N, C-alpha and C positions, 0 to 999 in steps of 0.2 A: 549506400544506404547510409539511413539515421542511426545514434548511439542508446546504447540503456545501458545503464549500471545498477549492478544486485547488490543488498545488503542484509546483513542481519548480524547479533546482536554476539559480544566473546564480555567475559567467558559464556560458553554456550547454557551453564546451566541457573544463570542469574536474568534480571528484569534489568537490565541495564538501559539507560537511555538514549546512545550512544552505539554506533555500530565501526567495528574493523574491517580493514580491508581485505577477500580471503578472490583467489581467484577460482572457486567453483562454489556452488551450492547443491544442495540437493533438496528439492519439492516432494512432499511425501500426500498421494493421496486422502483429504479427511481428516490431513491432521498438521499442516503448515511445511516451514523449512526444519530442515532435521535439524536436532543440536539446538531447538532453537527456543527460549524459555515461555513463548506465546502461544508453541504449539500445542496440538490437541484437539480430540472433538470435541469437548464441551469448552464454557469458555471460561478464558484462563484472565480477563481484565478483573485486576483485585480485588476492586471493588465489588464488580456484578459476580464474582464470581461466590465473594465471601455470603450475600445473599438468593442467588438462584444461580448456585454449582451447577446443575444440571441442564442450564440452558445452554444449544448448541453455540460454535465457536466461530463465527462471523466475520475475525479477523486476526485468520491464521498469518494472509500476506499484505506487509504493507508496499506499496507504488505510489510514487514521489517521481512528478515530472523534473528533471532537474533546470529546464530552462528558471523554477523557481529561488533556485541558488544565487542565477543573475538579477536579479530582481531584490533579492533582499540584499545585494551587494552593493547594489546601486541605493538602497537605501542606508548605505553604513553597517551591516552587520556582515561577518564572515561567519560561510556556511559552507560545510564541502559535503558533498553523498558519505551518509551515513549516520552524519550528527545527530539528523530529528530524527532518528531510528525506525528508518525504513529497510526492507530487504530488496527492494526493487526499484530504481529510478531510471528513468526513459528520457528520452529525445525523441521531441516527433510525436510525442502521442499526446494529444489535449486531453489527459486521465478524469478530471474532473467534470466535462464535459457528456462524457461517453456514458450511456446507458445504463441503469442496473438492470445487470444481470450481466453484463459485457463480458465473453469469456477471450482471456490473455494466452498469447501463445507464447509460450517462451522457451528455446531450444527445440530440440527435437518430439518430445513429448507431454513437457509440460503445458499443463491449463490452470489460469484462475477463475473464479466465476468473483466478478466486482459485486461486492453487497453492499456497501454506502463509502461516504466521506471518512475521512479523520478529523474528529474535533478539533481542532487547535486546544489543547490541556493546559494549564498553568503548569505544568514543568518545562515546558516550551521559554517562559519570560524566567526561572531558576538557571533555565541553562544560556540567556542569553537575555538579558533584559531586553524589555521591549519590541523582542522579536514575536508573539505572539500577536500581536496588533497587525501585523505589516500579514499575515494569514487571513483576517478576515476582509474580505469582501463589501463590508456594509450594504447596502442595496444591489447592489450588481450580482447574478447570479452565475457559477453557485457558488454562493457565502463563504465557505469557507475552501482555501489553494492549500490545503497542507496533506496532500493526497488524497489516496483512497484505498481501503481495505476489502480484503477479498479471501474465500477461501480455497482448497485445491483439486481442481475439481478429476485431473490426472498427474500422476510425478512423474518425477525425470533430475535428472541432471542438466544445470545450470551454468555453462562457465563462459570464462568473456569469450568475446567475438562470436557467441550465438544469436540465432535472429528472434526478434518480437515483434509479435502483430496483434492488435487488437481484430477478436472476429466476431458473430454474428452476436447477439443479446438473446437471453432463453427465454422464450416464453412467458413460462410464471416462474420468476425470478424468487429463490427464499426470502423469506420475511427479514427485515435489518432487525436491530436491537430495538429503535427508537417504534419500528409498527407495532413489540412487542409489550411496548409502555415503559423500555428499561432507560438510563443512560445511555445511546451511544452512535455511532456514527450515523450523521443525517445522510440518507438516503440520495443517493446520484439519482441528476432528475433525468427523466424520462423526455428522451427526442421526441420532438412532433416533427423529424424527419427522419428518413430511415438510414439508419445506422447502414457507413460506409465501410466495410468487410476489410480487412489485408490493408491495413494500415504498416507499415513496416518497418522497424527498430535493428539496433544491431546492440548488443548486451558489451560494452566498454570496458566494464571493469565488475570484479564480485567484491561480498565483503560479507561479512561472520553473522551469526541469529541476533536477534533483535531481544 
């Protein structure tokens, strides 16, 4: 099987940019990664939370494809899993092209519904100068390749070596932050072809909450 990494931030109570490795994380339904600074049923994005604190949190989990790290290294950057703040890093899943509302199955019971693309922000360039531009595709869709965001539909523990796969997308996915008229992740592209379920991978490493 192909591989998947998991990530989150340490220390658990702080908004840190990068994350440290863990062998196991716990996903909590409608909350996120247990102990994660971005977990919660209401919006945790610091700017949005100041203005609309009651908005639902559609950014509970951040998932990124591991192939991006190889592309960044080829461009002269040194980036490893967890450096960009993701909770889950996958190999073999074309995350940014999955339909809005796709359900990712992690381990035995955890399910994450994808809600949008992560927008590459200025903090990425503060972490490593020139890195942000490598995550913007220009005219090629999807424009951003900094991973996807989602909410936890079903909780559970996810451990190194667990399986991960993409399941069917929901018929009426929840609105993204951008569709609500505020700054937030771009919606995932809706596929013109039927989504192929059961893309499988394996979790090879876990990291602590972001």
